[in-house]
KEROMAR-439375 format. One line per field, with one value per residue (C-alpha): residue number from 1; residue in three letters; x, y, z. Coordinates in Angstrom, 3 decimals. Each point is the difference from the previous one (the first is absolute). Layout:
residues N
nr c(NUM, ...)
rest c(ALA, ...)
east c(X, ...)
north c(Y, ...)
up c(Z, ...)
end
This chain:
residues 411
nr c(1, 2, 3, 4, 5, 6, 7, 8, 9, 10, 11, 12, 13, 14, 15, 16, 17, 18, 19, 20, 21, 22, 23, 24, 25, 26, 27, 28, 29, 30, 31, 32, 33, 34, 35, 36, 37, 38, 39, 40, 41, 42, 43, 44, 45, 46, 47, 48, 49, 50, 51, 52, 53, 54, 55, 56, 57, 58, 59, 60, 61, 62, 63, 64, 65, 66, 67, 68, 69, 70, 71, 72, 73, 74, 75, 76, 77, 78, 79, 80, 81, 82, 83, 84, 85, 86, 87, 88, 89, 90, 91, 92, 93, 94, 95, 96, 97, 98, 99, 100, 101, 102, 103, 104, 105, 106, 107, 108, 109, 110, 111, 112, 113, 114, 115, 116, 117, 118, 119, 120, 121, 122, 123, 124, 125, 126, 127, 128, 129, 130, 131, 132, 133, 134, 135, 136, 137, 138, 139, 140, 141, 142, 143, 144, 145, 146, 147, 148, 149, 150, 151, 152, 153, 154, 155, 156, 157, 158, 159, 160, 161, 162, 163, 164, 165, 166, 167, 168, 169, 170, 171, 172, 173, 174, 175, 176, 177, 178, 179, 180, 181, 182, 183, 184, 185, 186, 187, 188, 189, 190, 191, 192, 193, 194, 195, 196, 197, 198, 199, 200, 201, 202, 203, 204, 205, 206, 207, 208, 209, 210, 211, 212, 213, 214, 215, 216, 217, 218, 219, 220, 221, 222, 223, 224, 225, 226, 227, 228, 229, 230, 231, 232, 233, 234, 235, 236, 237, 238, 239, 240, 241, 242, 243, 244, 245, 246, 247, 248, 249, 250, 251, 252, 253, 254, 255, 256, 257, 258, 259, 260, 261, 262, 263, 264, 265, 266, 267, 268, 269, 270, 271, 272, 273, 274, 275, 276, 277, 278, 279, 280, 281, 282, 283, 284, 285, 286, 287, 288, 289, 290, 291, 292, 293, 294, 295, 296, 297, 298, 299, 300, 301, 302, 303, 304, 305, 306, 307, 308, 309, 310, 311, 312, 313, 314, 315, 316, 317, 318, 319, 320, 321, 322, 323, 324, 325, 326, 327, 328, 329, 330, 331, 332, 333, 334, 335, 336, 337, 338, 339, 340, 341, 342, 343, 344, 345, 346, 347, 348, 349, 350, 351, 352, 353, 354, 355, 356, 357, 358, 359, 360, 361, 362, 363, 364, 365, 366, 367, 368, 369, 370, 371, 372, 373, 374, 375, 376, 377, 378, 379, 380, 381, 382, 383, 384, 385, 386, 387, 388, 389, 390, 391, 392, 393, 394, 395, 396, 397, 398, 399, 400, 401, 402, 403, 404, 405, 406, 407, 408, 409, 410, 411)
rest c(MET, PRO, PHE, PHE, SER, TYR, LYS, GLY, ARG, ASN, SER, ARG, GLY, GLU, MET, LEU, GLU, GLY, VAL, LEU, GLU, GLY, ALA, ASP, SER, GLY, ALA, ILE, ALA, SER, ALA, LEU, PHE, SER, THR, GLY, ILE, THR, PRO, ILE, GLU, ILE, VAL, ASP, ALA, LYS, LYS, PRO, ALA, SER, THR, GLY, ASP, ALA, GLY, HIS, GLY, TRP, TRP, ASP, ALA, LEU, THR, GLU, ARG, LYS, VAL, THR, SER, MET, ASP, VAL, GLN, LEU, PHE, SER, ARG, GLN, LEU, TYR, THR, LEU, LEU, LYS, ALA, GLY, VAL, PRO, ILE, MET, ARG, ALA, LEU, ALA, GLY, LEU, GLN, GLU, SER, ALA, THR, SER, LYS, ALA, PHE, ALA, THR, VAL, LEU, ARG, ASP, LEU, ARG, ASP, SER, LEU, ASP, ALA, GLY, ARG, GLU, LEU, SER, THR, ALA, MET, ARG, ARG, HIS, PRO, THR, VAL, PHE, SER, ASN, PHE, TYR, LEU, SER, MET, VAL, ARG, VAL, GLY, GLU, MET, THR, GLY, ARG, MET, GLU, ASP, VAL, PHE, LEU, ARG, LEU, PHE, ASP, HIS, LEU, GLU, PHE, ASP, ARG, GLU, MET, ARG, GLU, ARG, VAL, LYS, SER, ALA, MET, ARG, TYR, PRO, SER, PHE, VAL, VAL, VAL, ALA, MET, GLY, VAL, ALA, MET, ALA, ILE, VAL, ASN, ALA, PHE, VAL, ILE, PRO, ALA, PHE, LYS, LYS, VAL, PHE, ASP, SER, PHE, HIS, THR, GLU, LEU, PRO, LEU, MET, THR, ARG, ILE, LEU, ILE, ASN, PHE, SER, ASN, PHE, THR, VAL, THR, TYR, TRP, PRO, LEU, PHE, PHE, ALA, VAL, ALA, ILE, GLY, ALA, ALA, ILE, PHE, ALA, ARG, SER, TYR, LEU, GLY, THR, VAL, LYS, GLY, ARG, TYR, ASN, TRP, ASP, ARG, THR, LYS, LEU, ARG, LEU, PRO, ILE, ALA, GLY, LYS, ILE, VAL, MET, LYS, ALA, THR, LEU, ALA, ARG, PHE, ALA, ARG, SER, PHE, ALA, LEU, ALA, THR, ARG, SER, GLY, VAL, PRO, ILE, VAL, GLN, ALA, LEU, THR, THR, VAL, SER, GLN, THR, VAL, ASP, ASN, ALA, TYR, LEU, CYS, ALA, ARG, ILE, GLU, GLN, MET, ARG, ASP, GLY, VAL, GLU, ARG, GLY, GLU, SER, ILE, LEU, ARG, THR, ALA, VAL, ALA, ALA, GLY, VAL, PHE, THR, PRO, VAL, VAL, LEU, GLN, MET, ILE, ALA, VAL, GLY, GLU, GLU, THR, GLY, SER, LEU, ASP, GLU, LEU, MET, ASP, GLU, ILE, ALA, ARG, MET, TYR, GLU, ARG, GLU, VAL, ASP, TYR, GLU, LEU, LYS, SER, LEU, SER, ALA, GLN, ILE, GLU, PRO, ILE, LEU, ILE, VAL, PHE, LEU, GLY, ILE, MET, VAL, LEU, ILE, LEU, ALA, LEU, GLY, ILE, PHE, LEU, PRO, ILE, TRP, ASP, LEU, GLY, LYS, ALA, ALA, LEU, LYS, LYS)
east c(48.362, 2.087, -0.727, 0.131, 0.231, -2.105, -0.704, -3.229, -2.912, -3.933, -2.490, 0.283, 3.685, 1.332, 3.106, -0.198, 2.921, -0.150, 1.003, -1.774, 0.531, 0.027, 1.188, 1.651, 0.022, -2.911, -2.065, 0.444, -0.494, -3.224, -1.206, 0.790, -1.919, -3.222, -0.087, 0.286, 3.582, 2.394, 3.432, 2.971, 2.933, 0.031, 3.133, 1.222, -0.510, 0.398, -2.939, -1.066, 0.781, -2.659, -1.902, -0.449, 3.468, 1.242, 1.308, -0.731, 2.291, -0.509, -0.990, -2.587, -1.366, -0.786, -1.448, -1.884, -3.961, -1.511, -2.633, -3.282, -3.854, -0.774, 2.672, -1.755, -3.231, 0.747, 2.193, -3.273, -2.193, 2.569, 0.183, -3.298, -0.555, 2.713, -1.153, -3.615, 1.427, 2.007, 3.256, 1.931, 1.499, 3.658, -0.523, -2.418, 2.735, 2.837, -2.409, -0.860, 3.872, 0.842, -2.919, 0.614, 0.994, 1.379, 3.420, -0.773, -3.568, 1.795, 2.658, -2.647, -2.154, 3.595, 0.310, -3.317, 0.972, 3.016, -1.657, -2.813, 2.694, 1.619, -3.291, -1.739, -3.417, -1.049, -1.377, 3.897, 1.282, -1.439, 0.269, 3.605, -0.778, -2.185, 0.303, -1.473, -2.656, -2.032, -0.908, -3.751, 1.527, 1.835, -2.615, -2.379, 2.169, 0.181, -3.997, 0.491, 2.624, -2.403, -2.830, 1.572, -1.433, 3.147, -1.580, -3.228, 2.447, 1.922, -3.001, -1.333, 3.867, -0.089, -4.254, 1.446, 3.183, -2.105, -2.369, 2.715, 1.844, -3.841, -0.188, 3.593, -0.755, -3.108, 1.547, 2.965, -2.745, -2.263, 3.032, 2.041, -1.856, -0.440, 3.933, 0.423, -1.933, 1.771, 3.433, -1.188, -0.855, 2.844, 2.086, -2.306, 0.320, 3.640, 0.654, -2.388, 2.011, 3.420, -0.503, -3.482, -0.632, 3.694, -0.629, -3.245, 1.652, 2.257, -3.613, -1.171, 2.436, 0.004, -3.813, 1.124, -2.963, -1.604, -0.116, -3.010, -0.084, -0.215, 2.599, 2.796, -0.813, 0.746, 3.317, 0.951, -0.286, 1.709, 3.309, -0.488, 0.335, 2.775, 2.018, -0.331, -0.314, 2.393, -1.922, -3.004, 2.137, 1.509, -3.268, -1.691, 3.327, -0.559, -3.366, 0.247, 2.582, -2.044, -3.210, 1.525, 1.580, -3.201, -1.834, 2.858, -1.178, -3.043, -1.768, 0.916, -1.779, -2.977, -0.883, 1.217, -2.423, -2.858, 0.412, -0.005, -3.859, -1.118, 1.595, -2.557, -0.800, 2.864, -0.825, -3.012, 1.436, 2.959, -2.371, -2.599, 2.746, 2.256, -3.457, -0.612, 3.509, -1.448, -3.151, 1.739, 2.481, -2.004, -2.675, 2.937, 1.316, -3.611, -1.050, 3.363, -1.362, 2.814, -1.546, -1.404, 2.521, 3.223, -1.857, -0.303, 3.723, 1.443, -2.358, 0.738, 3.617, -1.700, -1.560, 3.506, -1.444, 0.747, -2.926, -2.729, 2.370, -0.216, -4.108, 0.717, 1.907, -2.566, -2.637, 2.068, 0.314, -3.620, -0.728, 2.795, -2.274, -2.938, -1.975, -1.344, 1.517, -3.014, 0.861, 3.749, -0.492, -2.156, 2.055, 3.007, -1.855, 1.252, -2.773, -3.180, -3.595, -0.371, 2.724, -0.855, -3.305, 1.625, 2.230, -2.812, -1.661, 3.100, 0.464, -3.426, -0.224, 3.421, 0.865, 2.686, 2.323, -2.660, -0.912, 3.660, 0.723, -3.271, 1.308, 3.165, -1.505, -2.599, 3.407, 1.789, -3.235, 0.285, 3.685, -0.434, -2.772, 1.710, 3.215, -2.289, -1.091, 3.358, 0.804, -3.398, 0.571, 3.482, -1.093, -2.251, 2.641, 2.741, -2.126, -0.605, 2.986, 1.532, -2.517, 1.235, 3.137, -0.494, -2.332, 2.978, 2.772, -3.195, -0.894, 3.938, 1.790, -2.674, -2.187, 2.903, 0.044, -3.801, 0.613, 2.204, -2.355, -2.951, 2.504, 0.894, -3.529, -0.712, 2.438)
north c(13.006, 2.798, 3.049, 3.540, 3.275, 2.474, 3.751, 1.996, 2.123, -0.604, 2.301, 2.341, 0.749, -2.235, -1.587, -3.801, -2.451, -4.126, -3.318, -1.908, -3.246, -0.204, -1.491, 3.378, 3.890, 0.409, -2.577, 1.914, 3.230, -1.288, -1.228, 3.504, 1.460, -2.332, 0.983, 4.153, 0.732, 1.417, -1.545, 2.027, -2.183, -4.273, -1.733, -3.595, -1.004, -3.012, -2.487, 2.003, -1.677, -2.574, 2.981, -3.116, -0.323, 3.349, 1.218, -3.857, -2.299, -3.496, 0.038, 2.426, -1.744, -3.233, 1.934, 2.366, 0.152, -1.346, 1.918, -0.932, -0.445, 2.791, 1.945, 0.219, 0.042, 2.949, 1.574, -0.131, 1.159, 3.429, 0.094, 0.856, 2.091, 2.319, -0.666, 1.101, 3.071, 0.744, -0.579, -0.932, -3.445, 1.015, 2.088, -2.749, -2.659, 1.980, 0.698, -3.652, -0.835, 2.423, -0.863, -4.433, -1.831, -2.699, 0.487, -2.236, 1.380, 3.552, -1.599, -1.353, 3.332, 2.058, -2.837, 0.863, 3.973, -0.628, -1.918, 2.761, 2.222, -1.977, -0.229, -2.926, -0.656, -0.719, -3.313, -1.276, 1.660, -2.239, -2.984, -0.135, -1.212, -2.866, -0.900, 3.590, 0.027, -2.785, -0.839, 1.689, 2.722, 0.540, -0.245, 2.352, 2.364, -0.554, 0.663, 3.218, 1.261, -0.496, 1.615, 2.692, -1.032, -0.871, 0.985, -2.349, -2.644, 0.236, 0.496, -3.332, -1.696, 0.958, -1.567, -3.150, -0.275, 0.476, -2.437, -2.440, 0.452, -0.450, -3.223, -1.449, 0.803, -1.877, -2.674, -0.568, 0.660, -3.226, -2.257, 0.276, -2.449, -2.644, 0.754, -1.077, -2.982, -1.001, 0.556, -1.836, -2.875, -0.289, -0.127, -2.724, -1.816, 0.196, -1.008, -3.261, -0.885, 0.425, -1.466, -1.207, -2.338, -1.726, -0.085, -1.919, -1.873, -2.303, -0.959, -0.913, -2.027, -2.239, -0.606, -2.201, 0.124, 1.619, 3.313, 2.234, 1.951, 3.652, -1.427, -0.870, 2.952, 2.036, -1.853, 0.077, 3.419, 0.644, -2.132, 2.052, 3.207, -0.925, -1.522, 2.497, 3.374, 1.505, -0.994, 1.489, 3.520, -0.246, -0.537, 3.018, 2.626, -1.261, 0.393, 3.458, 0.680, -1.307, 1.534, 3.637, -0.156, -1.250, 2.753, 2.423, -0.983, 1.287, -3.657, -0.897, 3.369, -0.057, -3.161, 0.514, 3.237, -1.768, -3.090, 2.964, 0.730, -3.805, -0.715, -0.712, 3.031, 2.258, -0.232, 1.978, 2.476, 0.789, 0.122, 2.788, 1.947, 0.143, 0.580, 2.847, 1.585, 0.034, 1.630, 2.876, 0.259, -0.291, 2.635, 2.322, -0.171, 0.089, 3.085, 1.726, -0.480, -2.496, -2.078, -3.166, -1.953, 1.709, -0.084, -3.807, -0.595, 2.182, -1.043, -3.770, 0.605, 1.056, -3.621, -1.775, -3.499, -1.165, -1.761, 3.008, 1.969, -2.152, 0.247, 3.557, -0.258, -1.669, 2.629, 2.322, -1.845, -0.464, 3.642, 0.774, -2.162, 2.086, -2.092, 1.269, -0.049, -2.024, -2.775, -0.253, 0.012, -3.483, -0.968, 0.677, -2.439, 1.307, 2.158, -0.576, 0.511, 2.841, 1.374, -0.445, 1.755, 2.702, 0.383, 0.051, 2.870, 2.128, -0.630, 0.958, 2.858, 1.396, -0.450, -2.424, 1.405, 0.623, -4.015, -0.974, 1.779, -2.076, -2.972, 0.569, 0.658, -2.795, -2.394, 1.999, -0.711, -3.541, -0.372, 1.422, -2.136, -3.328, 1.090, 0.382, -3.820, -1.267, -1.566, -1.717, -1.305, -1.248, -1.690, -2.709, -1.215, -0.169, -1.734, -2.788, -0.765, 0.491, -2.931, -2.202, 0.499, -1.229, -2.879, -1.271, 0.268, -1.591, -2.691, -1.253, 0.353, -1.261, -2.936, -2.335, 0.144, 0.018, -3.259, -1.172, 0.582, -1.842, -3.237, 0.444, -0.102, -2.722, -1.884)
up c(-62.553, 0.954, 1.911, -0.523, 2.621, -1.318, 0.809, -1.395, 0.880, -0.139, -1.133, 3.252, -0.845, 3.136, -0.543, 0.246, 0.447, 0.509, -2.136, -2.460, -1.384, -4.009, -3.498, -0.292, 0.293, -2.258, 1.780, 2.898, -1.451, -1.833, 3.687, 1.766, -2.939, 0.637, 3.461, -0.686, 1.307, -2.752, -0.099, 0.635, 0.409, 0.026, 0.552, 1.053, 3.230, 2.313, 1.502, 3.051, 3.453, 1.221, 2.493, 2.848, 0.225, 0.084, 3.129, 1.290, 1.543, 0.288, 3.518, -0.874, -2.740, 2.324, 2.693, -1.458, -0.487, -3.158, -1.236, 1.346, -1.793, 2.986, -1.553, -3.296, 1.200, 1.854, -3.156, -1.720, 2.428, 0.150, -3.466, -0.800, 2.436, -0.984, -4.118, 1.331, 2.010, -4.079, 1.834, -3.801, 0.663, 0.173, 2.742, 1.124, 0.260, 1.278, 3.000, 0.397, -0.564, 3.119, 2.458, -0.458, 2.833, -2.225, -1.263, -2.537, -1.222, -0.184, -2.579, -1.990, -0.064, -0.524, -3.240, -1.055, -0.266, -1.468, -2.702, -0.708, -0.189, -2.538, -2.110, 0.914, 0.936, 3.579, -0.788, -2.083, 3.279, 2.230, -2.196, 1.304, 3.156, -0.742, 4.175, 0.591, -2.449, -1.060, -3.779, 1.213, 1.788, -3.391, -2.048, 2.257, -0.466, -3.607, -0.193, 2.085, -2.591, -2.868, 1.472, 1.702, 3.148, 2.086, 3.472, -0.632, -0.893, 3.237, 2.344, -1.674, 0.455, 3.766, 0.356, -1.760, 1.993, 3.411, -1.300, -0.670, 3.275, 2.031, -2.184, 0.736, 3.902, -0.079, -1.908, 2.378, 2.588, -1.314, -0.935, 3.395, 2.088, -3.164, -0.771, 3.659, -0.337, -3.431, 1.410, 3.000, -1.542, -2.383, 3.086, 1.717, -3.464, -0.072, 4.181, -0.631, -3.156, 1.187, 3.587, 0.832, -2.590, 0.028, 3.919, -0.637, -2.772, 2.340, 1.982, -2.763, -1.396, 3.529, -0.627, -3.124, -1.675, -3.100, 0.658, -1.225, -3.630, 1.931, 2.259, -3.232, -1.795, 2.911, 0.831, -3.413, -0.511, 2.642, -0.983, -3.305, 1.552, 2.599, -2.565, -3.145, 1.886, -1.804, -3.211, 1.212, 0.536, -3.316, -2.148, 2.012, -0.723, -3.530, -0.456, 1.229, -1.810, -3.440, 1.131, 0.128, -3.046, -1.855, 1.543, -1.361, -3.696, -1.712, -0.336, 3.865, 1.624, -2.155, 0.890, 3.484, 0.208, -1.763, 2.434, 3.231, -1.021, 0.457, 2.611, 3.092, 2.639, -1.189, -4.086, 0.421, 2.720, -2.707, -2.929, 1.546, 1.060, -3.437, -1.802, 2.701, -1.079, -3.831, 0.413, 2.019, -2.583, -2.645, 1.286, 0.978, -3.978, -1.498, 2.140, -1.173, -3.732, -0.975, -2.616, 1.024, -1.762, 1.009, 3.796, -0.436, -1.579, 3.083, 2.678, -1.089, 1.590, 3.466, 0.616, 1.237, -1.416, -3.051, -1.159, 0.986, -1.910, -3.027, 0.315, 0.527, -3.367, -1.688, 0.732, -1.656, -2.864, -0.274, 0.437, -2.881, -2.211, 0.728, 2.548, 3.345, 3.294, 1.575, -2.985, 0.810, 3.721, -0.521, -2.183, 2.082, 3.223, 2.964, 0.967, 1.563, -1.156, 2.318, -0.962, -3.688, 0.469, 1.148, -2.677, -2.872, 2.135, 0.610, -3.829, -1.153, 2.468, -0.907, 3.848, -0.471, 2.226, 2.915, -0.086, 0.140, 2.447, 1.742, -1.549, 2.243, 3.447, -0.393, -0.524, 3.063, 2.428, -1.322, 0.415, 3.601, 0.724, -1.228, 2.406, 3.032, -0.721, -0.789, 2.699, 0.607, -3.189, 0.713, 3.587, -1.669, -2.188, 2.356, 2.521, -2.269, -1.208, 4.032, 0.496, -2.863, 0.864, 3.667, -1.632, -1.598, 2.432, 2.959, -2.924, -0.559, 3.284, 1.951, -1.841, 0.765, 3.376, -0.179, -1.933, 2.934, 2.466, -1.786, -0.758, 3.886, 1.142, -2.227, 1.851)
end
């Protein structure tokens, strides 16, 4: 669609200018009137230059620090403080842009201001930067726009981002030792297959006797990997490309998100963290007076999991048919009996928002406990796996030598 440059006055008589995209000048005028701006002039305009490229060379683009999750987290906290103090959002964004330490994030904030000045909503403006603001972030901001409680939303977003950051750090800490062990095992297996087993094969060939089954399996596997390693490499690359394209489809994303929740150890952590998001968002929406059906529609987008999103939309459809929240929650099949009991009490007493907050806190405590014990849960699995690999190698390499020694003793 073409772009149009406009000039107009708002309800306070202030002159505003900007660029909007629309089918024709009439559509632009209607959009301006709907936002309280009386257009004075609307003329054709070229598409505005990308703010990310303005004033930057190719070297600056390569070396510029990207926007990090910490930038977004601090932005959420600062914007909450400014909005709570009664600062208009345009002034708040201008102040944050001037004080931003990241040039990339300052560029994002400038684009947000330009979009708001052009009559767009904040969530729509943020949607122009999908690498900076996640779907969950956008959905929460949309909830804030619907309820008029933007400061509460940004405080919730700050708490959520802080919780996510702590969770990632704990996962990295818990996975550091297991990752080192797995990498070391992989390197050791590659060296054994490429150098050790071929060397022993020459020794075994000199025995001129039938080798044990385990030894034959190891030798054949070593020969196969040494001979066809380019095929292994090509298959790995092809599998990665196929997986990425499959996950880009609606069905692929749904199946993968459902599988994630069933993974041993990690699945229950993902499930509880995602349901904590849902409970927090739903509590905020219902506390702000959003109708249940509309709240479920909006909040379903905050879970960032296609499978759970479908289950929440199933709850919404049930509520639309006149069913109770408890009954739809039972039919969804993702909540524990304790949570279902809390939903029943909240629905009966009219304090569903408070009970949902409590559910979120309960899930977050459980996630915290699971993360603390994550390393302890993984270590036994690694020890068993490592023991099996060592046993296979020991049997395959030392059984022929053991049989040869027994034969020599008999002679």
